[in-house]
C-alpha positions in Angstrom: -14.7 -16.8 -11.6 -15.4 -15.0 -14.9 -15.5 -11.7 -13.0 -11.8 -12.2 -12.1 -10.8 -13.2 -15.6 -12.1 -9.8 -16.8 -9.8 -8.0 -14.3 -6.2 -7.2 -14.9 -4.2 -7.5 -11.6 -1.1 -5.5 -11.0 1.0 -6.8 -8.1 2.9 -3.9 -6.6 5.4 -6.2 -4.8 8.8 -7.7 -5.5 8.2 -10.5 -3.0 8.8 -13.8 -4.7 6.5 -15.4 -2.1 3.5 -13.2 -3.0 4.1 -14.0 -6.7 4.3 -17.7 -5.9 1.1 -17.6 -3.9 -0.9 -15.7 -6.6 0.5 -18.0 -9.3 -0.4 -21.2 -7.3 -3.9 -19.8 -6.7 -4.4 -19.4 -10.4 -4.3 -15.6 -10.7 -3.1 -13.8 -13.8 -1.1 -10.8 -12.9 1.9 -8.6 -13.8 4.4 -7.1 -11.4 5.0 -3.3 -11.4 6.8 -1.9 -8.4 7.7 1.5 -7.1 10.1 1.7 -4.2 8.5 3.1 -1.0 10.1 3.9 2.3 8.4 1.5 4.8 8.0 4.0 7.6 4.8 4.8 9.6 3.6 7.2 12.3 5.0 6.2 15.7 1.6 6.4 17.4 0.0 3.8 15.0 -1.3 0.7 16.8 0.7 -2.5 15.8 -2.4 -4.0 14.0 -2.7 -0.8 11.9 0.9 -0.8 10.6 0.7 -3.5 7.9 -2.5 -2.1 6.3 -1.1 1.5 6.6 2.1 0.4 4.7 0.1 -1.6 2.1 -2.0 1.5 1.4 1.1 3.6 1.2 2.7 1.2 -1.3 -0.5 1.1 -3.4 -1.0 4.9 -3.5 2.6 5.3 -4.6 1.9 3.0 -7.6 -1.5 4.2 -8.7 -0.1 5.7 -11.9 0.3 2.1 -13.1 -3.5 1.9 -13.3 -4.4 3.1 -16.8 -7.5 1.1 -17.6 -10.9 0.6 -15.9 -10.4 -3.1 -15.5 -7.1 -2.9 -13.7 -6.7 -3.6 -10.0 -3.5 -2.9 -8.2 -2.6 -5.1 -5.3 -0.1 -4.0 -2.6 0.7 -5.8 0.6 3.0 -5.6 3.7 3.6 -8.2 6.4 4.8 -7.6 10.0 5.4 -9.8 13.0 4.1 -8.7 16.4 5.0 -10.0 19.8 3.9 -8.1 23.0 2.9 -5.1 20.9 6.5 -4.9 19.5 6.8 -5.0 15.7 9.5 -7.1 14.1 10.1 -6.2 10.5 13.0 -7.3 8.3 16.3 -7.7 10.2 19.1 -5.2 9.5 21.9 -7.7 9.8 22.9 -11.1 11.4 22.8 -9.9 15.0 19.4 -8.3 14.5 18.1 -11.5 12.9 19.5 -13.6 15.8 17.9 -11.4 18.4 14.5 -11.3 16.7 14.4 -15.1 16.4 15.6 -15.5 20.0 12.8 -13.2 21.1 10.2 -15.1 19.1 11.5 -18.5 20.3 9.1 -20.3 22.6 6.3 -17.9 22.2 3.1 -17.1 20.2 3.4 -14.2 17.9 1.1 -12.6 15.3 1.7 -12.3 11.6 -0.3 -9.4 10.2 -0.5 -8.9 6.4 -2.1 -5.7 5.3 -3.5 -5.7 1.7 -4.7 -2.7 -0.4 -6.6 -3.1 -3.6 -6.9 0.0 -5.8 -8.7 0.7 -9.1 -9.4 3.9 -10.9 -12.6 4.3 -8.8 -12.2 2.2 -5.6 -9.9 1.4 -2.8 -10.2 -1.4 -0.3 -7.8 -2.1 2.7 -7.9 -5.2 4.8 -5.7 -7.5 6.9 -5.1 -11.2 7.5 -4.0 -12.1 11.0 -2.4 -15.4 12.0 -1.2 -16.7 15.4 2.1 -18.6 15.2 3.3 -20.8 18.1 7.0 -21.2 17.8 8.9 -23.9 19.8 12.1 -23.0 21.7 15.2 -22.7 19.5 18.7 -23.1 20.8 21.4 -20.6 19.9 22.9 -23.2 17.7 19.6 -23.8 15.8 19.2 -20.0 15.3 22.7 -19.7 14.0 22.1 -22.6 11.6 18.9 -21.1 10.3 20.3 -17.7 9.7 23.5 -18.9 8.0 21.6 -21.4 5.9 18.6 -19.4 4.9 19.7 -15.7 5.2 16.3 -14.4 6.2 17.1 -10.7 5.8 14.2 -9.9 3.5 11.6 -11.5 5.8 9.5 -9.9 8.6 10.3 -11.5 11.9 13.6 -12.9 10.4 12.1 -16.2 9.3 9.9 -17.8 6.6 7.1 -20.4 7.5 8.0 -22.4 4.4 11.7 -22.9 5.4 13.4 -24.9 8.2 11.9 -23.0 11.1 8.4 -23.4 9.8 8.9 -27.1 9.1 10.8 -28.0 12.3 10.0 -25.4 14.9 6.4 -24.2 14.5 4.1 -26.1 16.9 0.8 -24.8 15.4 -0.8 -21.9 13.6 -4.2 -20.3 13.9 -5.1 -18.5 10.7 -3.9 -19.2 7.2 -0.5 -20.5 6.1 -0.6 -18.2 3.0 -1.0 -15.1 5.3 2.1 -16.1 7.2 4.0 -16.5 3.8 3.0 -12.9 3.0 -0.5 -12.8 1.4 -3.9 -13.9 2.8 -5.0 -15.4 -0.5 -8.4 -16.4 0.8 -9.2 -12.8 1.7 -7.7 -11.5 -1.5 -9.9 -13.8 -3.5 -13.0 -12.8 -1.6 -12.3 -9.1 -1.8 -11.5 -9.3 -5.6 -14.8 -11.1 -6.2 -16.6 -8.2 -4.4 -14.4 -5.4 -5.9 
């Protein structure tokens, strides 16, 4: 644990969920973010998109690393169903259609993470399977109007109503579905 105390972590993410997870796991960090367009090559396989975007975000922020003991952490989460990627919804109709598509199925949440220092780079992913029960149109409408999930991949958050009332089971970690596979981040930081 002392090894981590000697490192200064820079979180290159505005996500309140990622900050919450790192704080709850006892990490000391500061937030420094550069805006990055979240686009990727069309021929990239679905499971490669999140780590690609995490690396892209990290590389855009490397000038924040000024000391040898600093490690920049960037991440990106996507939802995948039948090889289709569901990112953040554009508007109400998009959110409604995404949730309706995910309803009653198993989808994957893939969170790519990139750790960068002055001398190293490490990219990895957490993958969780999420089994969502059927949602009626009325339930979908309630969720979107109440929780406004426009900043969430797949148009929902596991820690909100859908996660509490409509997820039958998960395979993988809860924190990965929230936006950061904290167990993997810890292991990789210990090795970094």
